[in-house]
Each structure stands twice: as structure tokens, then as C-alpha cells.
Backbone bond lengths (Angstrom), bond angles and torsions (degrees), N, CA, C in turn:
res aa  C-N    CA-C-N  psi(-1)  N-CA   C-N-CA  omega(-1)  CA-C   N-CA-C  phi
1 M - - - 1.439 - - 1.524 108.69 -
2 K 1.332 116.31 141.67 1.457 122.02 177.69 1.526 108.59 -112.15
3 I 1.323 115.44 131.66 1.473 121.72 179.18 1.526 107.79 -121.66
4 F 1.313 115.38 133.62 1.452 123.15 -178.10 1.522 108.14 -116.54
5 Y 1.331 117.58 121.28 1.465 122.21 178.35 1.518 109.32 -111.88
6 I 1.316 115.78 131.15 1.463 121.26 167.35 1.517 105.08 -110.14
7 T 1.323 115.94 118.08 1.455 120.96 -176.19 1.526 110.20 -118.49
8 A 1.318 115.73 171.17 1.460 119.83 175.21 1.532 109.66 -71.96
9 Q 1.348 116.96 -52.17 1.461 120.60 -178.96 1.527 113.81 -142.29
10 I 1.297 119.01 -21.54 1.464 122.79 -173.76 1.519 110.31 -61.38
11 P 1.305 121.09 133.38 1.450 128.53 14.58 1.527 114.64 -87.48
12 W 1.324 117.92 -2.25 1.461 120.50 174.47 1.525 108.25 -94.75
13 G 1.301 117.58 156.23 1.456 121.45 175.55 1.514 114.14 87.94
14 K 1.340 114.92 177.08 1.465 122.17 -172.49 1.521 114.48 -101.14
15 G 1.301 118.57 -17.44 1.457 120.49 -170.85 1.520 115.24 -80.25
16 K 1.333 115.87 160.63 1.468 125.14 172.38 1.527 113.23 51.91
17 T 1.305 116.59 51.88 1.469 120.24 -176.35 1.521 112.94 -66.67
18 F 1.317 118.03 -22.69 1.471 120.41 -178.82 1.520 111.85 -61.95
19 I 1.313 117.79 -27.76 1.466 121.02 -176.45 1.526 111.83 -73.55
20 I 1.314 117.89 -21.38 1.466 121.06 -179.80 1.523 110.31 -59.30
21 D 1.328 117.01 -47.34 1.467 120.40 -179.73 1.534 111.28 -61.34
22 E 1.324 116.49 -40.30 1.467 119.93 179.01 1.527 110.94 -63.69
23 I 1.329 116.30 -47.59 1.467 120.26 -178.40 1.527 110.57 -63.14
24 L 1.340 116.73 -40.89 1.464 120.21 178.49 1.530 111.22 -62.83
25 A 1.327 117.13 -39.68 1.470 120.91 178.85 1.527 110.79 -65.71
26 V 1.315 116.87 -40.68 1.463 120.85 178.91 1.528 109.64 -65.17
27 K 1.336 116.06 -40.23 1.464 120.34 178.88 1.530 110.48 -64.86
28 E 1.332 116.91 -43.57 1.462 120.94 179.35 1.531 111.92 -64.36
29 A 1.324 116.90 -26.92 1.465 121.12 178.17 1.525 111.74 -75.52
30 G 1.334 116.37 -6.37 1.456 120.47 174.93 1.514 116.29 100.85
31 A 1.318 117.58 6.16 1.461 120.01 179.34 1.529 110.15 -74.26
32 K 1.321 115.46 147.83 1.458 120.74 172.71 1.522 106.91 -84.71
33 L 1.320 116.37 129.53 1.462 121.10 -174.77 1.516 112.37 -112.84
34 L 1.319 115.20 148.02 1.450 122.89 166.63 1.521 106.18 -136.26
35 I 1.333 115.76 120.08 1.466 121.49 -178.21 1.515 108.23 -115.45
36 I 1.329 115.64 125.13 1.461 120.74 177.30 1.518 108.69 -125.57
37 P 1.323 117.20 107.27 1.463 119.57 176.12 1.527 110.57 -79.77
38 R 1.333 115.67 141.97 1.458 119.95 -177.29 1.531 112.06 -72.71
39 N 1.313 119.02 -34.31 1.466 120.85 177.50 1.535 109.79 -144.03
40 P 1.322 116.47 75.85 1.464 119.99 -177.03 1.526 112.10 -69.95
41 T 1.318 114.88 149.68 1.458 119.63 172.98 1.523 107.72 -90.27
42 K 1.309 116.46 -174.00 1.462 120.47 -176.65 1.520 113.56 -88.05
43 E 1.324 118.25 -16.61 1.462 119.17 -174.75 1.527 111.81 -130.87
44 V 1.316 114.47 154.86 1.457 120.79 175.75 1.523 107.38 -84.48
45 F 1.330 116.80 122.04 1.468 120.55 -177.70 1.529 110.93 -89.00
46 H 1.324 117.15 -42.81 1.463 121.88 -177.60 1.526 109.33 -96.34
47 Q 1.316 116.50 121.55 1.464 120.44 -177.68 1.524 112.18 -62.59
48 G 1.323 118.37 -29.61 1.455 121.57 177.39 1.520 112.73 -62.99
49 A 1.319 116.26 -24.16 1.458 121.15 -179.50 1.527 112.34 -83.72
50 Q 1.299 117.56 -9.04 1.467 122.26 -178.10 1.536 111.78 -55.89
51 V 1.329 117.16 -40.13 1.471 120.58 -178.19 1.534 112.19 -71.54
52 L 1.325 117.31 -12.61 1.463 120.70 -179.98 1.526 112.79 -86.33
53 L 1.319 117.29 -8.32 1.462 120.43 -177.81 1.526 112.38 -60.74
54 E 1.328 117.02 -32.74 1.462 119.67 179.89 1.529 112.16 -68.27
55 N 1.316 117.32 -14.99 1.457 122.39 179.94 1.527 112.57 -107.23
56 A 1.328 116.60 3.04 1.460 120.35 -173.40 1.531 111.89 -111.12
57 V 1.318 114.61 153.36 1.457 122.15 176.32 1.516 107.20 -117.22
58 W 1.330 116.45 124.76 1.465 120.34 179.04 1.515 107.86 -97.92
59 L 1.312 115.91 111.89 1.460 122.60 175.49 1.520 108.26 -134.79
60 P 1.313 117.84 134.12 1.467 118.17 174.16 1.525 110.10 -67.51
61 L 1.316 116.29 159.42 1.461 121.06 -177.68 1.528 111.72 -55.84
62 V 1.321 116.36 -42.70 1.460 121.61 175.87 1.520 107.09 -129.50
63 N 1.331 116.32 129.69 1.457 119.28 177.78 1.524 108.95 -138.69
64 P 1.320 117.69 163.01 1.470 120.49 -176.07 1.529 113.58 -58.23
65 K 1.315 117.95 -38.65 1.465 120.52 -179.77 1.532 110.60 -63.13
66 M 1.330 116.18 -41.74 1.453 120.99 179.83 1.538 110.66 -64.32
67 I 1.314 116.61 -42.09 1.469 120.94 179.25 1.528 110.21 -64.78
68 G 1.334 116.68 -42.17 1.458 120.80 178.26 1.520 112.29 -60.94
69 I 1.323 116.59 -45.50 1.465 120.89 178.79 1.533 110.59 -62.16
70 F 1.322 116.08 -38.27 1.463 120.28 178.78 1.530 110.62 -60.56
71 F 1.334 117.24 -48.12 1.461 120.05 -177.72 1.529 111.76 -69.32
72 I 1.315 117.54 -36.30 1.468 120.12 175.59 1.523 109.61 -63.07
73 S 1.322 116.73 -40.51 1.469 120.72 178.65 1.519 111.12 -62.41
74 L 1.338 117.40 -37.11 1.465 120.20 178.59 1.524 111.83 -64.76
75 V 1.340 116.61 -32.01 1.459 120.39 179.29 1.526 110.66 -78.51
76 I 1.329 116.35 -43.81 1.466 121.23 -176.94 1.526 111.77 -72.41
77 K 1.322 116.13 -35.94 1.476 120.83 -176.48 1.527 109.45 -122.88
78 P 1.316 117.76 80.99 1.466 121.31 -175.58 1.526 114.97 -59.42
79 H 1.333 117.59 -21.44 1.467 119.16 179.71 1.535 111.56 -65.40
80 L 1.326 118.42 -15.62 1.470 121.11 177.03 1.531 112.18 -66.42
81 W 1.343 116.70 -22.25 1.453 119.64 178.74 1.537 111.21 -62.13
82 K 1.323 116.96 -29.12 1.466 120.06 179.72 1.526 111.50 -60.76
83 V 1.321 116.28 -32.77 1.462 120.81 179.29 1.529 110.51 -71.46
84 L 1.325 116.41 -34.02 1.461 120.50 -174.83 1.529 113.76 -83.54
85 I 1.314 116.92 -25.32 1.465 119.89 -177.23 1.523 109.53 -81.83
86 V 1.322 114.96 118.68 1.465 121.40 -179.45 1.519 108.08 -96.22
87 R 1.304 114.78 131.42 1.483 118.69 -179.93 1.491 110.55 -107.48
């Protein structure tokens, strides 16, 4: 089974510590995990979350690659402009 978590900061950062125990239990049960925090910090605050780093992706909220893909998508798929134009 594959489980995908979108978190605020876990496994990095100080917030939402209750979710660490849940994620660790799911991992111990044998599930494949992918954790993507929406705004990760630079350091792991909770030592229990250290083992989750191998399952996590650290990406800043906005990065150059993401912006580039967005603009390429606007060129390749012009219908996306309808979403951006506010009337």
C-alpha cells in the first residue's frame, strides 16, 4: 500500500507533532510513504521524525523549477489562461 501525506512542515519544523506517531505507525505496518511538507524548514526539530526523512521530499513552497513549469504549461495549454483571468 502507498500512502501520501501532505503536511505543514513534518518531518521538518515544529508544528503538528501528533502526526509523527501516526506516520511512524503506518510506516511500521509496511506501507510505502511519500511525505511532502507545504513549507518545510531547514532542520528537523523532533528527533522521532528523523527516520521519516527517507520518505520525505524537501521543496520550498515556490521554487524556480515550479515557476518554469507553470509558464511552460501556460504556453502548451492555452486554456489555462481562462483560470487566471478574473472577470
